[in-house]
C-alpha positions, 0 to 999 in steps of 0.5 A: 564093307564086311562083305568086301573084306570077306571077299577080298580075304577069300580071294587072297587065300585062294591066290596064295594057294594057287601060287604054292602050286605054281611055284612047286610045279615050275621049279622042278621042271627046270633043267639040271639035277640039284643033287649033282650041282651040290656035289659038283660044288666041291670041284670033283666029279661025283659018282652016280651012286653018290648022286642017287644017295643024295637024291634019296636024302633030299627026298627027290626020289619021291613023286612030285605030289608027295614032295608037294604034300610034305612041303605044304605040311611044313608050310602050315608049321611055318617051315620052308625046308632046308637049304641044300647049300647051308643045311640051315632052315630056309626061314632062318636064312631068309629071315636074316636078310628079308628085313633089309630088302623090305627096308630098301623096298619101302624106301624106294616106294617113298622116293617114288612117291616124293618124286612122282606127286610134285612132278605130276602136280606141276605137269598138270598145273602147266599143261603143254607148257615148259614145266609139263614138257620138262617133267615128261622128258625127266619121266622118259629118262627115268624109265630108260636109264638102267638101274645098275648103270645109275647105281654105279654112277651115283656110287662113284659120284657120291661115295668115291668122289664126294665121300658123302657116304660109304660104298659098303651100305649098312641096313639102316635108314641113314644108308638106304637112301642112295640105293632107294633113289636108284630103285624108286626112280624108274617107278616114279616115272611110271607113277608120275605119268599115271598121276598126270593123266588122272589129274588132267582127266579130273580137271575136265570134269564138271565139279572142277569146272564149277569150283573154278567158276566159283573163284577157286584158284588152279592150285586149290582145284588141283590139290583139294578136288582133282588130286583125291580122285586122281589118286584112286587108280594110282593106289592100285598101280602103286601096289602092283609096282611093289612087286617090281620093286621087290624084283628090282631090289636084287640088282640094286642090292648087288651094286650097293652090296646091300645085305638083303636077299639079292646076292643070296638068291642069285647064289641060290639060283646058280646052285639050284638051291630049290628050297631057298628059291621056292621060299623066297618066291612064296614070301614075295608072292604073299607080300605082293598079295597082301599089299594089293589086298590093302590097296583094294581096301584103301580104295574102297574106303576112299571111294564108297562106290567100290563097296557095292561092286563085290563079286564072290 
């Protein structure tokens, strides 16, 4: 187990270093001049001399490898640069909002699990019968419905017509569930289909047939024997889905005016605020890698065979 942890940690560190290179190399290649966009934000046509002066002030006139070295030295000190728009440290700007985004993402994962697990068990228990057909239709609808349309529909129904909540969401557990349902619904459909396939595959194995022959009921076989083994592939799928939920959170935050990173990043992209974009991309990558690392270790704990498949 120690070798597995060491190997996974080494892979995680290498992945983070690779992401820093990828993030830095792609963003400066995007069209447009950030210095010119910043000056044009005032509504006036900036003279070329003023643009060049701002480029020198922001360090954009230096070679890319020098800019990368300066950026990496700042990262080692816990600094992500200075925002072009607000002139504030990026880590401070992101720190004000990342907690709300992580809260929404966590709630979205909980919603996805609470919907996917019982529906997958119901579909596997009544395979090829009407509950199974109904769950597959629900999964198809959940995958097909756009999150922004569903968010507006639920907002109009729950907040405006029924007045069960306010349209202006606050970043706490009492207000997170409506946007979390919108965020987690699509992922719950994917997770449910994966769990259903895993449960049906396990139900055809010899150990479940032996359990049935010894008198165990269908639900007992499903919950005690098939479910623990069917959960292993879903753990990795759940970890991968966190990245999708982090990306989809921006749309949901915009619809529900959730005070997270969504509107902030959209504004940063529009104004070419590269330090903010790079900082958010790096933090998202680190969260994604950390969640996948935890999923790999959890899968190794649940399945001892994985502990003997370490490759350096």
